[in-house]
N, C-alpha and C positions, 0 to 999 in steps of 0.2 A: 504493500500500500504506500509506504514512504517513497518507494522508487517511482510509483505512478504520479504521486504528488509533485516530486521534484521534476519529473519530466514535463508535467503540465505547466509548472511555473517557468521552466526554461523556455517552453514554446511561447507562453504569453509574453515573456521578456523579449524574445526575438520578434514577435509580432509588433511590439511597441517600438523597437529600435529600427525595424526595417523601413518605416516611413521616411526617416531621415536619410538613410542610405539610398533608398529607392529614388529619392528626388535628385540624387547626384548623377544618376545614369538614365539617359533617355531610353525610350522603348525601341529604338532602332538597334542594329546589330549588337553582338556581345563579343566574347572572346572565343578563340578556337580551343580545341583539345578538351572539350567538356563532353562527357558521355552521360546520357540519361537512360537508365535501365527501367523500362516500364513493362507491366504485365496486364493482361486482360483475359477474359474468359475464353475457353476453348469451344464454347457453344455460340452459334450464330445468333446475334440480336440485330435484326434488320431495322434500319439500314446503317447502324453505327459501326458494327463489327461483323464482317462477313466470313462465311466458311466455318468448317468444323475441324477440330483437332489442333495439333501444335503448330502448324504452319500459318503464315500470314497469307490470306487469300488475295486474289487479283481480280477485281479491285478489292481493296482491303476493308472498306467501310468508311463512312463519313467521319467518324471520330478519329480514325487513323489519318485520314486525309488532312484534317484540321491540325492535329498535334504535330504531324510530320512537317507541314508547311511552317508552323510556328517555330519548330526547332531549326529548320533549314534557314529561316530568316534571321535567327539568332546565332547561327554557327554552332549549334549543339548537335552532336552525333547521337541519334536515337537508336536504341536497340529494343526489340520487342520480343516478349515471351508470352506463351499462352498456357494456361493451366485450368483445371477445374476451379469454379468460382470460389469455393471455400478455401482452396489453397492460395488463390490470389489474395484473399482477405487476410489469411494467416501470414503470408510473406510480407504484406504491407504492414501489418501490425508489429511484426518483428524487425522491420527495416531490412529485410533480406532483398528487397527491391527498392528502387528509388521512388516509385509511385505506381498507381494503378488507375484504370478507367473502365467504363464511365459509371459513376455511382451517384445516386441521388443522396440527399442529406436526410438523415434521421438522427435524433438525439443519441440513440444507442451506438451510432457509428462514429461519434466524435473522438473516440480513443483509437480508431483505426489508423489515423494519420491526420494531415492538415488539409483543410478545405480553404478556398479563397474567401477571405473576410475583408470587410471594409467598415470601419467605425462601429465595430461590434455586431455587424449584420453580415449574413452570408451574401457574397457579392454575385448576384445573378448575372450581371453583365459579363462576368468572366467564366461563365459556364462553357462546357464543350458543346453541349447539345440540349435542345428542348424537344421533348416528345409532346407534340400537340396533335390531338385528334379533332377534326372538324367534321361537321355534317355538310354534305354536298347533295344538291337536288337539281332537277331540271327547272329552268326558269318558266317554262310553260305549265308548270304545276305549282302555282303560288301558294296553295293551301298545305303544301307538304310540311312546312315547319310547324304550322298550327297543329297538324295531326301528330307530329313528333312530340310536341309539348303535351298534348292530350293523351299520349301513349295509346294511340289508336291501334287495337290489336290486329286490324287488317293491313296495317302498313308494314311493308317489307323493307328492312334496312340491311344493306350488304356490308360485310366486314371481311377483312383478310383472315384466313383460317389460322387459328392458334393465337391471335393477338388479344391482349387483355381487354381491349375496348369491347369486344364481343360479349365477354362475361359481365362486364360492367353494365352494358345495355340490357342484357337479359335480366339481371338482378333488379333493374329499374322497371321491368315490365314490358320491354320492347320485343318485337318479333324480329329475330335476327337470322340472316342467311349467310353462311360462311362460304367464301370462294378463295381460290389459291393465290390470287394476286391483285394488285391495284388495277392493272390494265383490264383484267376480266371483270372486276366490279364496275368499272366505269363503262365498259361495253354493255353490261347488263342494265345499267342505269339509262344509258342512251336508247336502248331498245325497249325500255319500259318493263323489263322483267322484274325490276325492283323499283321501289319508290324513292330511295335515298341511299347514300353510302356514308359510312363513318370511317374516315381514312386518315392516316398520318399525313399531315399537310405538306411536308417537304416532298414526298414522293408523288402525292396526288397533284400538287401544283405543278411539279416538274412534268408529269405526264400530260396534263392539260396544255401546258405551254409548248412542250416539244411537238405535240401532234396538232397544235392550234385548234383545240376543241372549244367551241363556243356554246353558249346556252346553258352553262352549268353555274349555279350559284353556290358560293361558299359561305356558310353561316359563321359569324363571329359574335361573341367570343368562342373559344374552343370548348368542346364537350369535356375534355380532360387535358391537362397540361402538367408536366413535371420537368424540372431541370436536372441535368446530369453533369458531373464534374470530373476533372482530373484531380485525384487525391494524392498528395505527396507524403512520403514516409516522414516520421518525426526526425529521424537521423539526418536525412538529406536536407530537410528544411532548416534544421539548426546549423548545418554545415554551410549552407549558401542561401539564406533567405532572400537576398536581393535578386539572385538569378530566378528563384522560384516565382517571386512576385511578378517579375518582368515577363516570365513565361506565361503565367495566367493572364496578364494584361495583353500580351501578344495574341493569345488564343481569342480573347474577347474582341480584339481589333480586326482579326482576319476571318473569323468564323463564318459570318454571313456570306462573304465573298467566296470562300472555299465551297460552301454548300451550294451556292448558285452555280458555280463552275462544274461541280461534280455530281449533282443530284440526279442527272439523267443517266448516270452509270448504275443507278440502284432502283430501277423500276420494278424488278422482279427478284424475289428472294432466291438464293441458290438452292435451298432445301425445299 
């Protein structure tokens, strides 16, 4: 217990000191010969991390695209390893790796490692990714959203098979139809086989833009939204807090551009 308390105090001290040091270094390049060893799950989580097993897939996933670009622009050499998720968490907690991705924040995870904070609050602007699910429907069916709000049992809502949004909607009383991919769901929507789709906005928007599909309305705000972060091990953060803070800021600065450039690579899951 004493060791945990000392470690927590050390991290808090580093978080207080970094703001002074961070101001001395702009967010453009850094120095060479820095290696960052990160780990992530060996199970596909579309579209942030693709493929199964120990190898890095091609394309690797939007989270890897974002982190790799940030490291490249800062002159950091990035090495990636994949393990079962529980082992990733254990290695992070023991500082056997420099960091892990992508994880949402929960109070019970605060001892895993260090998340990006600003003035005592989790800094959402420096997230790696936001999972946002939106409802989409045909503009020539304007009553669709009213039926969704009323939980009309005759309304058919398409979702991608295996995605958590499907279970969320079922638990709320909606009639859900699962399909293998974003493209298939949108085709079913356009043909009138379903009334609406609840899809991850990054891939849905990319598909609609890529194929110049008109007549589809996206409902805002999102049905469900959650932020995911690069979490840094305690040991690595204490060793170089300025580097870590600048990396998180770089991720926040380039994230949306990288997603826009690469989203079309992830229209269909590999599994």
